[in-house]
MISE-770347 format. One record per residue (C-alpha): residue in three letters; x, y, z. Coordinates in pm, whole numbers, padded with zeros to 5 digits, always signed. Layout:
N
AlaXYZ
...
//
This chain:
641
Met-13754+23487+15408
Leu-13678+23397+15061
Arg-13999+23387+14862
Thr-14147+23246+14581
Ala-14135+23540+14384
Ala-13766+23563+14480
Thr-13709+23255+14252
Asp-13938+23410+13950
Leu-13744+23692+13966
Ala-13422+23489+13956
Leu-13564+23330+13630
Ala-13679+23649+13452
Gly-13348+23826+13535
Ala-13145+23528+13480
Ile-12986+23479+13113
Asn-13127+23235+12843
Met-12917+22936+12881
Glu-13197+22687+12819
Lys-13020+22550+12490
Pro-12669+22452+12616
Leu-12383+22488+12400
His-12320+22192+12152
Phe-11927+22091+12130
Asp-11855+22186+11790
Cys-11544+22108+11585
Arg-11381+22461+11645
Ala-11414+22419+12024
Ala-11269+22087+11967
Leu-10968+22229+11779
Ala-10944+22519+12034
Val-10964+22252+12335
Val-10654+22065+12147
Leu-10460+22381+12075
Leu-10469+22526+12420
Ala-10394+22210+12629
Gly-10122+22103+12365
Met-09976+22452+12397
Thr-09983+22464+12765
Leu-09834+22105+12795
Ala-09527+22194+12531
Val-09447+22513+12723
Phe-09437+22341+13059
Ala-09320+22001+12985
Pro-08997+22048+13114
Val-09099+22070+13465
Val-09134+21675+13491
Ser-08796+21634+13505
Tyr-08707+21904+13759
Gln-08636+21848+14138
Phe-08775+21970+14481
Ile-08689+22303+14568
Asn-08585+22369+14919
Val-08813+22660+14960
Asp-09166+22537+15097
Asp-09131+22191+14899
Asn-08992+22069+15232
Val-09276+22214+15452
Tyr-09532+22049+15193
Val-09388+21731+15108
Thr-09017+21624+15156
Gly-08992+21721+15531
Asn-09359+21659+15641
Asp-09367+21360+15834
His-09761+21296+15734
Val-09719+21384+15341
Gln-09422+21139+15349
Arg-09652+20859+15451
Gly-09896+20913+15157
Leu-10251+20891+15196
Ser-10418+20708+15479
Trp-10701+20771+15723
His-10484+20875+16005
Asn-10309+21155+15759
Ala-10657+21232+15638
Val-10787+21330+15980
Trp-10449+21523+16044
Ala-10482+21724+15715
Leu-10864+21814+15820
Thr-10759+21957+16156
Ala-10369+22086+16104
Leu-10313+22432+16063
Asp-09968+22376+15957
Ala-09757+22612+15699
Ala-09968+22897+15839
Asn-10271+22790+15667
Trp-10584+22559+15673
His-10593+22378+15353
Pro-10683+21990+15408
Val-10755+21957+15038
Thr-10406+22054+14966
Trp-10238+21833+15209
Leu-10469+21527+15062
Ser-10335+21622+14726
His-09975+21616+14816
Met-10054+21277+15011
Leu-10187+21123+14715
Asp-09911+21236+14505
Val-09685+21051+14761
Ser-09892+20732+14743
Leu-09886+20737+14359
Phe-09510+20823+14306
Gly-09325+20821+14615
Leu-09065+21099+14712
Ser-08983+21105+14291
Pro-09068+21480+14187
Gly-09167+21433+13852
Gly-09479+21267+13925
His-09590+21584+14152
His-09445+21805+13909
Ala-09697+21630+13632
Ile-09997+21649+13840
Ser-09958+22032+13905
Leu-09904+22082+13534
Leu-10202+21867+13450
Ile-10426+22043+13687
His-10285+22391+13519
Thr-10404+22239+13191
Leu-10757+22158+13280
Asn-10751+22504+13436
Val-10717+22641+13097
Val-10971+22420+12950
Leu-11221+22491+13191
Leu-11172+22853+13169
Phe-11211+22856+12817
Phe-11540+22631+12852
Trp-11659+22876+13149
Leu-11613+23196+12915
Arg-11751+23061+12638
Ser-12055+22923+12825
Met-12135+23258+12953
Thr-12058+23485+12671
Gly-12073+23215+12340
Ala-11756+23416+12222
Leu-11551+23113+12123
Gly-11230+23340+11993
Lys-11232+23578+12274
Ser-11280+23266+12562
Ala-10991+23106+12360
Ala-10792+23390+12356
Val-10796+23468+12740
Ala-10762+23108+12807
Ala-10412+23112+12568
Ile-10289+23389+12773
Phe-10369+23258+13097
Ala-10215+22917+12998
Val-09859+23049+12898
His-09794+23379+13068
Pro-09493+23394+13242
Leu-09666+23487+13587
Ala-09840+23163+13593
Leu-09503+22987+13596
Glu-09439+22990+13952
Ser-09766+22865+14055
Val-09705+22538+13807
Ala-09327+22477+13842
Trp-09332+22505+14219
Ile-09466+22201+14399
Ala-09548+22364+14705
Glu-09777+22590+14489
Arg-10018+22310+14421
Lys-10259+22500+14636
Asn-10260+22747+14394
Val-10358+22565+14088
Leu-10604+22351+14279
Ser-10771+22631+14444
Thr-10836+22750+14117
Leu-10978+22426+13955
Phe-11247+22451+14198
Leu-11301+22825+14156
Leu-11347+22780+13771
Leu-11566+22449+13857
Ala-11783+22693+14098
Met-11816+22959+13856
Trp-11924+22715+13604
Ala-12184+22544+13845
Tyr-12315+22907+13911
Ala-12367+22994+13558
Ala-12594+22662+13535
Tyr-12753+22777+13898
Ala-12809+23153+13691
Arg-12958+22977+13399
Lys-13249+22764+13616
Pro-13184+22838+13981
Gly-13264+22546+14213
Val-13158+22435+14558
Leu-12923+22134+14435
Arg-12741+22369+14153
Tyr-12673+22632+14438
Leu-12522+22319+14675
Leu-12320+22232+14391
Val-12165+22611+14369
Ala-12116+22555+14751
Leu-11935+22243+14715
Trp-11699+22347+14480
Phe-11636+22684+14667
Ser-11593+22497+14976
Leu-11320+22264+14815
Gly-11146+22575+14672
Leu-11142+22753+14996
Met-10988+22420+15174
Ser-10739+22429+14888
Lys-10625+22772+14952
Ala-10845+23068+15135
Met-10761+23330+14862
Leu-11079+23245+14694
Val-11269+23429+14989
Thr-11362+23732+14753
Leu-11562+23477+14535
Pro-11918+23581+14652
Phe-11827+23925+14542
Ala-11680+23804+14220
Leu-11996+23650+14160
Leu-12155+23967+14161
Leu-11967+24154+13909
Leu-12042+23818+13688
Asp-12445+23895+13764
Tyr-12388+24211+13599
Trp-12187+24117+13315
Pro-12210+23893+13148
Leu-12476+23709+13321
Arg-12710+24016+13356
Arg-12908+23920+13666
Leu-12903+24272+13835
Gly-13203+24479+13823
Phe-12964+24719+13602
Ala-12792+24591+13280
Pro-12542+24708+13049
Met-12691+24980+12774
Ala-12742+24816+12429
Thr-12501+25100+12233
Asp-12381+25108+11901
Ser-12030+25045+12041
Ser-12149+24739+12293
Glu-12414+24561+12080
Pro-12213+24405+11855
Ile-12029+24254+12134
Ala-12317+24116+12293
Ala-12426+23990+11948
Asp-12235+23673+11999
Tyr-12340+23569+12343
Ala-12523+23259+12414
Leu-12691+23413+12713
Ala-12953+23698+12619
Pro-13029+23943+12888
Ala-13411+23917+13018
Asn-13410+24200+13268
Ala-13624+24387+13071
His-13884+24121+13180
Ala-13820+24197+13550
Thr-14101+24354+13759
Glu-13919+24459+14060
Ala-13718+24774+14103
Pro-13340+24730+14046
Ala-13269+24801+14405
Thr-13497+24510+14518
Val-13330+24270+14241
Phe-12990+24405+14370
Phe-13098+24297+14737
Trp-13175+23935+14640
Arg-12880+23899+14429
Cys-12687+23999+14740
Leu-12880+23770+14983
Glu-12804+23498+14735
Lys-12433+23478+14835
Ala-12494+23527+15185
Pro-12428+23134+15261
Leu-12133+23179+15049
Leu-12002+23455+15255
Thr-12035+23231+15548
Leu-11823+22951+15439
Ala-11565+23241+15312
Ala-11544+23424+15664
Gly-11504+23043+15817
Ser-11206+23035+15591
Ala-11069+23334+15667
Val-11092+23307+16053
Leu-10919+22953+16025
Thr-10632+23117+15819
Val-10540+23439+16070
Lys-10547+23185+16324
Ala-10295+22972+16141
Gln-10087+23253+16045
Ala-10078+23370+16395
Leu-09969+23068+16553
Asp-09692+23031+16327
Asn-09605+23370+16395
Glu-09645+23515+16018
Ile-09841+23795+16093
Lys-09560+24088+16082
Met-09611+24429+16298
Val-09590+24660+16002
Ser-09724+25014+16019
Leu-10051+25089+15841
Pro-09898+25360+15611
Ser-09627+25137+15507
Arg-09871+24834+15447
Val-10097+25066+15212
Ala-09779+25195+15031
Asn-09685+24869+14951
Ala-10035+24718+14850
Val-10081+25039+14631
Val-09734+24975+14465
Ser-09799+24610+14435
Tyr-10144+24675+14205
Gly-09911+24871+13948
Thr-09625+24618+13962
Tyr-09859+24306+13880
Leu-09988+24507+13591
Trp-09640+24592+13469
Gln-09505+24242+13524
Met-09819+24125+13332
Val-09732+24389+13013
Trp-09331+24337+13070
Pro-09275+23984+13229
Ser-08897+24011+13268
Lys-08674+23981+13604
Leu-08901+23744+13784
Ala-08835+23596+14104
Ile-08943+23363+14320
Phe-08915+23610+14648
Tyr-08940+24006+14623
Pro-08820+24107+14978
Tyr-09044+24382+15170
Gln-08918+24752+15144
Asp-09054+24997+15392
Arg-09196+25251+15170
Ala-09302+25625+15280
Ile-09680+25690+15143
Phe-09606+25972+14935
Ser-09298+25797+14767
Arg-09256+25804+14391
Ala-09366+25485+14361
Val-09677+25496+14555
Met-09795+25802+14362
Ile-09721+25625+14041
Ser-09900+25334+14087
Leu-10200+25537+14290
Val-10232+25757+13963
Leu-10240+25489+13740
Ile-10503+25253+13966
Cys-10717+25582+13998
Ala-10697+25637+13641
Ile-10838+25296+13515
Thr-11099+25288+13800
Gly-11216+25628+13689
Leu-11214+25489+13317
Ala-11397+25174+13414
Val-11675+25339+13619
Trp-11712+25605+13308
Gln-11758+25302+13076
Val-11932+25094+13306
Lys-12244+25054+13094
Lys-12089+25078+12747
Arg-11836+24841+12818
Pro-11924+24653+13100
Tyr-11673+24383+13036
Phe-11375+24667+13085
Ala-11519+24730+13447
Val-11583+24393+13529
Gly-11241+24289+13468
Trp-11096+24561+13648
Phe-11291+24531+13933
Trp-11213+24139+13968
Tyr-10814+24225+13938
Leu-10887+24470+14221
Gly-11128+24266+14432
Thr-10944+23902+14398
Leu-10605+24060+14481
Val-10741+24236+14822
Pro-10647+23897+15023
Val-10291+23895+14921
Ile-10238+24220+14895
Gly-10028+24298+15222
Leu-10296+24517+15400
Ile-10272+24210+15658
His-09893+24166+15635
Val-09766+23833+15626
Gly-09402+23695+15605
Asp-09124+23918+15470
Ile-09221+23929+15117
Ala-09363+24252+14914
His-09556+24068+14621
Ala-09536+23750+14457
Asp-09606+23616+14095
Arg-09844+23348+14217
Tyr-10097+23588+14374
Thr-10170+23698+14023
Tyr-10293+23339+13892
Val-10667+23423+13920
Pro-10676+23786+13938
Leu-10516+23871+13634
Leu-10811+23678+13456
Gly-10997+23992+13500
Val-10753+24223+13306
Phe-10712+23932+13037
Ile-11108+23952+12989
Ala-11106+24326+12995
Ile-10819+24346+12746
Val-10923+24056+12493
Trp-11276+24167+12459
Gly-11162+24560+12409
Ala-10946+24436+12121
Ala-11223+24253+11984
Glu-11430+24560+11992
Ile-11205+24785+11800
Gly-11168+24514+11534
Ile-11547+24533+11501
His-11524+24928+11469
Phe-11215+24912+11254
Pro-11272+24600+11040
Ala-10950+24692+10853
Leu-10759+24617+11139
Arg-10933+24297+11233
Tyr-10689+24056+11094
Gly-10402+24263+11190
Met-10500+24226+11546
Ile-10582+23848+11527
Ala-10189+23831+11434
Gly-10113+24034+11694
Ala-10276+23847+11932
Gly-10096+23570+11800
Leu-09761+23691+11831
Val-09840+23818+12166
Val-09922+23444+12254
Val-09615+23318+12124
Ala-09411+23567+12291
Leu-09556+23493+12631
Ala-09477+23119+12571
Ala-09093+23188+12434
Thr-09044+23361+12759
Thr-09208+23133+13016
Thr-08991+22875+12794
Ser-08692+23053+12882
Asp-08741+23130+13220
Ile-08865+22771+13314
Ser-08505+22646+13341
Tyr-08468+22843+13654
Trp-08692+22608+13829
His-08480+22307+13776
Asp-08351+22258+14158
Gly-08305+22468+14448
Ile-07938+22610+14370
Ser-08082+22758+14021
Ile-08384+22923+14157
Ser-08220+23090+14457
Glu-07901+23214+14223
His-08185+23361+13994
Ser-08379+23516+14248
Leu-08043+23677+14421
Ala-07956+23800+14051
Val-08296+23955+14029
Thr-08339+24123+14377
Gly-07989+24138+14467
Pro-07890+24017+14829
Asn-08168+23952+15054
Cys-08179+23709+15400
Leu-08439+23441+15261
Met-08285+23380+14935
Glu-07908+23386+15056
Arg-08024+23131+15316
Ala-08229+22922+15044
Leu-07913+22910+14839
Gly-07698+22781+15159
Glu-07973+22536+15236
Ala-07965+22420+14882
Phe-07590+22398+14884
Tyr-07602+22190+15233
Ser-07825+21950+15073
Glu-07580+21896+14802
Gly-07272+21848+14990
Arg-07141+22164+14929
Leu-07067+22274+15286
Asp-06838+22563+15234
Glu-07045+22733+14995
Ala-07351+22645+15232
Leu-07155+22820+15523
Glu-07081+23127+15275
His-07441+23212+15190
Leu-07581+23135+15563
Thr-07319+23363+15689
Arg-07440+23621+15419
Ser-07785+23549+15511
Phe-07760+23654+15898
Glu-07523+23931+15832
Ile-07845+24098+15638
Gln-08091+23981+15923
Ala-07985+23769+16224
Thr-08247+23500+16212
Asp-08276+23193+16406
Val-08322+22982+16120
Ala-07970+23099+15960
Phe-07806+23034+16310
Phe-07936+22687+16329
Glu-07870+22580+16030
Ile-07487+22690+16034
Gly-07506+22509+16391
Thr-07612+22172+16204
Ile-07323+22205+15946
Lys-07109+22267+16229
Leu-07257+21961+16392
Gln-07206+21731+16079
Gln-06834+21862+16078
Lys-06792+21734+16430
Lys-06735+22087+16554
Leu-06969+22059+16869
Glu-06862+22354+17058
Glu-06930+22548+16754
Ala-07246+22391+16719
Val-07386+22473+17073
Phe-07252+22828+17010
Tyr-07491+22878+16690
Tyr-07786+22661+16841
Glu-07764+22880+17167
Lys-07735+23201+16920
Ala-08053+23084+16745
Leu-08261+23081+17060
Gln-08175+23477+17129
Tyr-08413+23543+16795
Pro-08752+23380+16875
Gly-08932+23290+16566
Glu-09139+22984+16441
Thr-09234+22738+16725
Arg-09141+22462+16513
Met-08795+22611+16459
Leu-08745+22680+16811
Ala-08837+22310+16888
Gln-08615+22167+16647
Ile-08295+22387+16789
His-08382+22264+17128
Asn-08394+21882+17008
Asn-08041+21933+16846
Leu-07918+22067+17157
Ala-08039+21752+17374
Val-07905+21522+17139
Leu-07570+21707+17183
Glu-07584+21728+17531
Met-07698+21366+17542
Gln-07357+21278+17354
Gln-07122+21465+17574
Gly-07319+21284+17888
Ser-07514+21593+18008
Leu-07844+21388+18057
Val-07956+21672+18301
Asp-07936+21943+18045
Ala-08056+21693+17762
Glu-08351+21622+17953
Lys-08437+22011+17981
His-08416+22073+17638
Phe-08616+21769+17507
Arg-08902+21884+17726
Glu-08880+22211+17578
Ser-08866+22054+17235
Val-09195+21855+17307
Ala-09357+22125+17480
Leu-09291+22363+17168
Asp-09406+22104+16892
Pro-09591+21833+17056
Ala-09744+21707+16729
Ser-09354+21618+16647
Ala-09320+21237+16631
Arg-08938+21271+16600
His-08898+21497+16922
Arg-09114+21226+17122
Val-08873+20912+16991
Ala-08560+21104+17053
Phe-08662+21210+17392
Gly-08797+20835+17460
Trp-08409+20734+17394
Leu-08313+20958+17634
Leu-08536+20819+17902
Ala-08494+20489+17824
Lys-08065+20518+17856
Gln-08174+20619+18220
Gly-08406+20281+18270
Arg-08729+20507+18277
Tyr-08909+20291+18063
Asp-09277+20396+18133
Glu-09195+20729+18051
Ala-09014+20646+17752
Ile-09306+20410+17647
Ala-09542+20718+17699
Gln-09332+20908+17474
Tyr-09336+20638+17181
Glu-09703+20560+17231
Ala-09759+20941+17173
Ala-09526+20929+16900
Val-09697+20654+16712
Lys-10029+20813+16738
Ile-09909+21106+16619
Ala-09738+20954+16289
Pro-09752+20577+16264
Asp-09310+20509+16212
Ala-09140+20208+16198
Leu-08839+20333+16415
Ala-09122+20455+16676
Tyr-09286+20115+16706
Phe-08932+19951+16703
Ser-08849+20174+17022
Leu-09157+20112+17169
Gly-09114+19766+17134
Ser-08764+19751+17290
Ala-08881+19969+17589
Leu-09168+19688+17661
Glu-08927+19401+17626
Glu-08728+19592+17886
Gln-09007+19561+18114
His-09077+19199+18002
Lys-09388+19268+17831
Leu-09354+19044+17564
Pro-09716+19033+17404
Gln-09709+19395+17381
Ala-09354+19422+17257
Ala-09436+19146+16990
Asp-09737+19366+16848
Ala-09483+19674+16840
Tyr-09257+19457+16646
Arg-09535+19350+16423
Glu-09636+19723+16340
Thr-09286+19814+16268
Leu-09260+19514+16023
Ala-09594+19614+15853
Leu-09457+19937+15800
Ala-09095+19822+15722
Pro-09066+19448+15604
Thr-08698+19492+15571
Phe-08636+19609+15930
Gln-08434+19302+16035
Glu-08365+19405+16413
Ala-08761+19415+16461
Arg-08764+19049+16276
Leu-08510+18899+16479
Arg-08673+19071+16811
Leu-08967+18918+16724
Asn-08864+18577+16647
Ala-08640+18567+17013
Ile-08995+18659+17159
Ala-09170+18410+16963
Gly-08873+18138+17061
Thr-08897+18243+17481
Arg-09293+18124+17470
Pro-09416+17784+17636
//
């Protein structure tokens, strides 16, 4: 049980933040420059389009999100395990965007950019509040703001979860700094609240409790053992607003460390719950792939090294890097492993003299664990977006290390400041150049294929992008390349859809049935059965159509569209009771004008006129220009005595 002594110990071990940092002119100027630079570099995204890689899953093809923010959709967001995740705050964010901007992509892009800009400013204030180092905090924030590896998180609407979760992460860490200054239940609950919202945006934040332990060591100095005050480290500590007080702690370091760990237990509980829900969601979407442990370890080791290289030399970045099955003792694995071990050894050796280096490095290693591939999800080897939070630790280590060199070698100080400015300018210029690739689905897919070479996913994405532009021959070319590389249900389904649009019904059926031989995500299988049902219905094969409709509804019971289509078949056969059941289920899932109109029509056929009139009124409430519904409602009103 926590004791009063533990609270006293927390106060004794906490750093002295009783005098809050004031917002001076230098800080104001830093904020203006950081925000202005971020907005200027990323401004082009507000004129860009949705892309057909995941934006359809999160916005343009999602029935709930397309209808905007409502109580019904909010309940769905809190309970859904869609897109292989449980992230209700992310869903609510997209719904709010639709309510504000409709399906105009500029507004969605603008919100993501504003959140990234806010993250930059919060990062600056958080670092400054803990260290008192204005210049170094601004330098870290500037690198984070414009680094090309951040581009994917900002320019890709589907990655709203990344910038949004980081916003709550920074708020949680800022609240934790305030808690460290003056522990209290309400302050701790505020940390837990921000952390919970972060997990509900993206589960990658599960490592935060461990990251807070790193911050307890440096710069908060709340553990029972503290960094050494040496000639090399003391000048860095001199500009801290938070002075260490561990010298006054009366309990053994092991006891202090125990209390600091116990302090994180509630946060660990939240993290565990989020992790369980995420694994369940990924399993439901068949996203967890069976890859051998040696291959996963090899990919993880190479990814750690790859991210560091991309940080230093951010060229040839792509939206998708296809997974490669590597041997555990391959050259790339050995090079990355040696690099990781060397830096880790250096961090441990310098942990007391240069704590910022150890904390920054272990932050990088630790925060990447959830996405490093030890649990292999999807067909991706690594992703730029995964570095959005982890590289903060490396940025801190580099900037603080450079500052220490400047202190020891004053003659180099101004040269290093100028060099830092040039680095930021070079990063901003690279991001400005690369941002054009994100204009639309065609440009980002073509760029990714140019970087990675032919791969199944991007060939398919490019085919889909051409299809959306009505360029069917080019779409077929790339979709064919996709299944030649790797046969998947999606590629065959999309070729079948093109054949259906071209009125080549037999070929469409052939490709749809081919797609069923490569079972993948249940929603895709449901869509294939739905399309086959529509084809069978058009050809008069109602028995076969019903069989496919039943498969469709069984595989994806939450699809309102599939239920409405099934209802049409049942109504066509005069089975109105069954049709009404499907329509009623559909409007409960996602209120839709067409579903309500279909319900009204079926009720009218059964001469249930008051109920039919209610359904038509609901139709007009959702779609006031639905003239057929208005005519039917007027007709019903005219038949009443």
